[in-house]
C-alpha positions in Angstrom: 21.9 -12.9 9.3 22.8 -10.5 12.1 26.1 -8.6 11.8 26.8 -8.9 15.6 24.9 -11.1 18.1 25.2 -11.1 21.9 23.9 -14.1 23.7 23.6 -14.5 27.5 26.0 -11.6 27.9 27.4 -11.0 31.4 29.6 -8.1 32.5 30.1 -6.8 36.0 31.9 -3.9 37.6 32.7 -5.1 41.1 29.4 -6.3 42.5 27.3 -4.3 40.0 26.0 -6.3 37.0 26.3 -4.1 33.9 25.0 -6.9 31.6 23.0 -9.6 33.2 22.5 -12.6 30.8 21.1 -10.3 28.2 21.0 -10.4 24.3 21.2 -8.2 21.3 21.3 -8.6 17.5 22.5 -5.8 15.1 21.1 -6.1 11.6 22.5 -4.7 8.4 21.4 -1.1 7.6 19.8 -0.2 10.9 20.8 2.7 13.1 20.5 2.0 16.8 20.4 4.6 19.6 21.8 3.1 22.8 20.4 4.8 25.8 20.3 4.4 29.6 21.2 6.2 32.8 24.9 7.2 33.4 27.0 4.4 34.8 24.8 1.6 33.5 27.6 0.3 31.2 26.7 1.7 27.8 30.3 2.7 26.9 31.5 -0.7 28.0 28.9 -2.4 25.8 30.0 -0.3 22.8 33.6 -1.3 23.4 32.6 -5.0 23.5 30.8 -4.6 20.2 34.0 -3.0 18.9 36.0 -5.9 20.1 38.0 -3.7 22.4 36.7 -5.3 25.6 35.4 -8.7 26.6 32.4 -10.2 28.3 32.8 -11.9 31.7 30.6 -14.7 30.3 28.3 -15.3 27.3 28.9 -15.1 23.6 29.5 -12.3 21.1 29.5 -13.4 17.5 30.7 -11.3 14.5 29.7 -12.0 10.9 32.8 -13.2 9.1 34.8 -10.4 7.5 32.9 -7.7 9.3 34.6 -4.3 9.2 34.0 -2.2 12.4 34.9 1.4 13.2 34.7 2.8 16.7 34.8 6.5 17.6 35.3 7.2 21.3 33.6 10.0 23.2 37.0 11.7 23.6 39.0 10.6 20.6 42.8 10.2 21.0 44.6 11.6 18.1 48.3 12.2 17.5 48.7 16.0 17.8 51.9 15.9 15.8 50.2 14.7 12.7 48.5 16.6 9.9 44.8 16.0 9.4 45.6 14.0 6.3 48.0 11.7 8.1 45.7 11.3 11.1 42.8 10.2 8.9 45.1 7.9 7.0 45.6 6.0 10.3 42.1 4.6 9.6 43.8 2.6 6.8 46.8 1.5 8.8 46.3 -2.3 8.1 45.8 -1.7 4.4 48.9 0.5 4.2 50.9 -2.3 5.9 49.8 -4.7 3.2 50.8 -2.2 0.5 54.2 -1.8 2.2 54.7 -5.6 2.1 53.7 -5.7 -1.5 56.1 -3.0 -2.6 58.9 -4.6 -0.6 58.2 -7.9 -2.3 57.8 -9.5 1.2 55.4 -12.4 1.3 52.9 -14.0 -1.2 52.5 -11.3 -3.7 49.4 -12.8 -5.3 47.7 -12.9 -1.9 48.8 -9.4 -1.1 47.6 -8.1 -4.4 44.2 -9.8 -4.0 43.8 -8.2 -0.5 44.7 -4.8 -1.9 42.3 -5.1 -4.8 39.4 -6.3 -2.5 39.9 -3.2 -0.3 40.4 -0.8 -3.2 43.9 -0.2 -1.8 45.6 1.3 -4.9 43.5 4.4 -4.5 43.9 4.9 -0.7 45.2 8.4 -1.0 42.2 9.4 -3.1 39.9 7.8 -0.6 41.4 9.9 2.2 41.2 13.1 0.2 37.5 12.5 -0.8 36.6 11.8 2.9 38.4 15.0 4.0 36.5 17.0 1.4 33.2 15.4 2.4 33.8 16.2 6.1 35.1 19.7 5.3 38.6 19.2 6.7 41.8 20.9 5.7 44.3 18.0 5.0 47.4 20.2 5.7 46.3 21.5 9.1 48.0 20.2 12.2 45.8 18.2 14.6 47.3 20.3 17.5 45.6 23.4 16.1 42.1 21.9 16.1 39.1 22.5 18.4 37.3 19.7 20.1 34.6 19.7 17.5 37.1 19.6 14.6 39.0 16.7 16.3 35.7 14.8 16.5 35.4 15.3 12.7 38.9 14.0 12.2 38.0 10.9 14.3 34.9 10.4 12.3 36.8 10.7 9.0 39.4 8.2 10.3 36.5 5.8 10.9 34.7 6.4 7.7 37.7 6.1 5.4 37.9 2.4 6.2 34.4 2.0 4.8 33.0 0.1 7.8 30.0 -2.2 7.9 29.2 -0.9 11.4 30.0 2.5 12.8 30.1 2.6 16.6 29.8 6.1 18.1 30.1 7.2 21.8 28.4 10.5 22.3 29.2 11.8 18.8 27.5 15.2 19.2 29.8 16.2 22.1 31.9 19.3 21.3 29.8 19.9 18.1 27.8 23.1 17.5 24.4 23.1 16.0 25.5 23.3 12.4 28.0 20.5 12.9 25.3 18.3 14.5 23.0 18.9 11.5 25.9 17.9 9.3 26.5 14.8 11.3 22.8 13.8 11.2 22.8 14.0 7.4 26.0 12.1 7.2 24.6 9.2 9.3 21.3 9.1 7.6 23.1 8.7 4.3 25.6 6.1 5.7 25.2 2.8 3.9 26.2 0.6 6.8 24.8 0.1 10.3 25.2 2.5 13.2 25.2 2.1 17.0 25.4 5.4 18.8 25.3 6.3 22.5 23.6 9.7 22.9 21.7 11.8 25.4 20.7 14.2 22.6 17.0 13.4 22.0 16.7 15.6 18.9 19.7 13.8 17.4 18.2 10.4 18.2 14.8 11.4 16.8 16.4 12.4 13.4 18.9 9.6 13.0 18.0 6.3 14.6 15.6 3.5 13.5 15.7 1.6 16.8 16.2 2.4 20.4 18.0 -0.1 22.7 17.8 0.8 26.4 20.3 -0.7 28.9 18.4 -0.9 32.2 19.6 -2.9 35.2 21.7 -5.2 33.1 19.0 -5.9 30.5 18.9 -4.7 26.9 15.4 -3.7 25.8 14.6 -3.0 22.2 12.0 -0.5 20.8 11.4 0.1 17.1 11.6 3.6 15.8 13.2 6.8 17.0 13.3 8.3 20.5 9.9 9.9 20.1 8.4 6.5 19.3 10.2 5.0 22.3 8.6 7.6 24.6 5.0 6.8 23.6 
């Protein structure tokens, strides 16, 4: 069963059809490179997949219990937080459940079950392990970080929630070559699915298992990486 399915999807910007009765299915474990000319609606589509925007018409179906994480092209982070606290915001809903449990507010059995299903008792350890994996200093202030390091914090914030699907808008922006190689290895080893917008052909060649092109409102699918798409 597909994790996300689009059917007869329609989306317009003024008189321009960004999605024109098109369809897409995202399967478990695949890594999709979403490509197309600038202004075709790729970022809008990614936000629809993230549940942040809505279609004008058509259907988008999510597998029940699906955990999504979205990283914007220019992530918005609270500059007043430490890196640890910023990454912890990826577990905001889980921390809210923990607060209710410790306050004795609500059905404690239900809250406890939710915490255990999400491995919530060890949330601080999860954050620390993610920071170590992404080579981030937990005590550093977000305000001190470069654009590339902020992108790493945003990725950590997404990964700490252990998403089934990771949605990335131009993830290599602001990253130097060493950081891009690091990101490629991270995504190749990621256990969930990935949908990434990117103009970086080398990155797409190394990471993705399917290319989806958005062209004049239609989504066209090609198996393999960018090199295979170009043949």
